[in-house]
C-alpha positions as CSV (number, residue, x, y, z in Angstrom):
1,M,24.7,-26.5,22.3
2,N,22.0,-27.1,20.8
3,L,18.2,-26.6,21.3
4,Y,17.3,-30.1,22.0
5,D,20.4,-30.5,24.8
6,D,19.3,-27.8,26.3
7,A,16.1,-28.6,26.4
8,V,17.1,-31.9,28.4
9,L,19.9,-29.9,30.7
10,V,16.9,-27.7,32.0
11,L,14.3,-30.7,32.7
12,K,17.4,-32.2,34.7
13,G,17.6,-29.4,36.7
14,Y,14.2,-29.1,37.0
15,E,13.1,-30.4,40.5
16,D,9.7,-29.9,40.8
17,Q,6.5,-32.1,38.7
18,P,9.1,-35.3,39.0
19,E,6.5,-37.4,37.3
20,L,6.1,-35.1,34.8
21,R,9.7,-33.9,34.2
22,D,10.5,-37.4,33.8
23,L,8.1,-38.4,31.0
24,Y,9.5,-35.1,29.4
25,L,12.7,-36.6,29.2
26,E,12.0,-40.4,28.5
27,H,9.8,-38.2,25.3
28,L,13.2,-36.6,24.2
29,A,14.8,-39.8,24.5
30,A,12.5,-42.0,22.5
31,H,12.0,-39.0,19.9
32,P,15.1,-37.4,19.1
33,D,13.1,-34.7,16.7
34,G,10.9,-34.1,19.7
35,M,11.6,-30.1,20.4
36,Y,9.8,-29.2,17.1
37,K,5.6,-29.2,15.6
38,P,6.5,-32.2,13.0
39,C,7.0,-35.0,15.5
40,T,3.3,-36.4,15.9
41,A,4.3,-37.9,19.0
42,G,4.0,-34.6,20.9
43,H,6.5,-31.9,20.6
44,V,8.2,-29.7,23.2
45,T,6.8,-26.0,23.5
46,S,7.9,-23.3,25.4
47,S,6.0,-20.1,26.4
48,A,5.7,-17.3,29.4
49,L,3.7,-16.0,31.6
50,V,3.8,-11.8,30.8
51,I,3.1,-10.3,34.7
52,D,3.5,-6.7,35.9
53,P,3.9,-7.4,39.5
54,V,4.1,-3.9,40.3
55,A,0.3,-3.1,39.2
56,G,-0.6,-6.9,39.9
57,R,-1.7,-8.2,36.7
58,V,-1.1,-10.6,34.3
59,L,-1.2,-10.1,30.0
60,L,-3.4,-13.0,28.1
61,T,-3.8,-13.8,24.4
62,L,-6.8,-15.1,23.1
63,H,-5.7,-18.1,21.4
64,K,-7.1,-17.9,17.8
65,K,-7.3,-21.7,17.3
66,L,-8.8,-22.5,20.8
67,G,-10.3,-19.1,21.7
68,M,-9.1,-19.5,25.4
69,W,-7.0,-16.8,27.3
70,L,-3.3,-17.9,27.3
71,Q,-0.4,-16.7,28.4
72,M,2.2,-16.2,25.2
73,G,3.8,-19.0,23.6
74,G,4.2,-22.2,20.6
75,H,6.7,-23.7,18.8
76,C,10.4,-23.9,19.0
77,E,12.0,-22.8,16.0
78,P,15.3,-23.8,14.2
79,G,16.7,-20.6,15.5
80,D,16.7,-21.1,18.8
81,A,19.3,-21.5,21.2
82,T,17.6,-22.6,24.5
83,L,14.0,-23.1,26.1
84,A,14.3,-19.7,27.4
85,E,15.1,-18.1,24.5
86,A,12.0,-19.8,23.0
87,A,9.8,-18.3,26.0
88,L,11.0,-15.1,25.6
89,R,10.9,-15.0,21.9
90,E,7.2,-15.7,21.7
91,A,6.1,-13.3,25.0
92,R,8.2,-10.6,22.4
93,E,5.8,-12.0,19.4
94,E,2.5,-12.3,20.9
95,S,2.5,-9.5,23.5
96,G,3.7,-6.8,21.3
97,I,6.3,-5.4,23.7
98,A,9.7,-5.2,21.8
99,S,11.6,-4.5,25.0
100,G,12.2,-4.6,28.4
101,L,10.8,-8.0,29.3
102,A,13.1,-9.9,31.5
103,L,12.5,-13.7,32.1
104,L,12.0,-14.3,35.9
105,P,14.9,-15.9,37.1
106,G,15.6,-19.5,38.0
107,G,14.6,-21.2,35.1
108,P,11.3,-23.1,34.0
109,V,8.1,-22.3,36.7
110,R,5.8,-25.1,35.7
111,L,5.6,-27.6,33.5
112,D,2.1,-28.3,31.4
113,R,1.4,-31.1,29.3
114,H,-1.8,-31.2,27.2
115,P,-3.5,-32.9,24.4
116,I,-3.8,-31.1,20.8
117,P,-5.8,-32.1,17.9
118,A,-4.3,-35.0,15.6
119,P,-1.5,-35.2,14.2
120,C,0.6,-34.2,16.6
121,N,-1.3,-35.1,19.7
122,W,0.6,-33.6,22.7
123,H,2.3,-30.3,24.0
124,L,4.5,-30.8,26.0
125,D,4.9,-26.9,27.4
126,V,7.9,-25.5,29.5
127,Q,6.7,-22.5,31.1
128,Y,8.3,-20.0,32.3
129,A,7.3,-16.0,33.7
130,A,8.6,-13.1,32.0
131,L,8.4,-10.2,33.8
132,A,6.9,-7.1,32.0
133,P,7.8,-3.4,32.8
134,A,5.5,-1.3,35.0
135,G,2.8,0.2,33.1
136,V,4.0,-1.3,29.7
137,E,1.5,-1.2,26.9
138,A,0.8,-4.5,24.7
139,E,0.1,-4.5,20.9
140,I,-1.9,-7.4,19.4
141,S,-0.1,-9.6,17.2
142,D,-2.0,-11.7,13.7
143,E,-1.7,-15.0,16.0
144,S,-4.3,-13.3,18.9
145,L,-8.1,-12.7,18.3
146,D,-7.2,-10.4,21.5
147,L,-4.9,-9.7,24.0
148,R,-5.5,-7.9,27.4
149,W,-4.5,-7.3,30.9
150,F,-6.0,-9.1,33.5
151,G,-5.4,-8.8,37.8
152,Y,-4.4,-11.2,39.6
153,D,-8.2,-12.4,40.6
154,E,-9.4,-12.1,37.6
155,V,-7.4,-14.7,35.6
156,A,-9.0,-17.9,37.4
157,G,-12.4,-16.0,35.6
158,V,-11.3,-16.3,32.2
159,A,-8.7,-18.8,31.4
160,D,-8.6,-22.1,32.5
161,E,-6.4,-24.1,35.2
162,S,-3.3,-24.1,33.9
163,V,-3.2,-20.8,33.6
164,V,-4.3,-20.6,37.2
165,R,-1.5,-22.6,38.3
166,L,1.0,-21.5,36.5
167,L,-0.1,-17.7,37.7
168,E,0.3,-19.4,40.9
169,A,3.4,-20.6,40.8
170,T,5.1,-17.9,39.8
171,R,3.4,-15.0,42.5
172,A,5.0,-18.1,44.9
173,R,8.5,-17.3,43.1
174,L,8.1,-13.2,43.6
């Protein structure tokens, strides 16, 4: 199985947000290259909210290009076999947490479609949650302006609504 086939299976099995899920599936059906950045009609991305449930905190990155506090994530790469693998890879790369991260069981937590500057137009983000070992230290990567742990109650004050919804959905699964 390849990444495209995995994405279709993951999305077909995702029961929440049916209208958005169907839009993702329609996009992939119309764009066989829709998993990767060169697809100018938009492309699927994969992300993970890194969470330390013991301390009640989440790790956010200050995105270099957007200047916004976001979860870890980004473009799928040819070496990614699954969306889950892509999300975990991005979480490790951007958090500097080399070991101990594990995706929250049950597949994606949310979907979030958001516009991006041309020529790509849309990110169709498949959002996971990654559990971090209690008290783990993070290390900023070249992709971030800053990296910081925030208490659950601080997230709404620094991040946009999509991150807040992702945190709420993640906490509901814990």
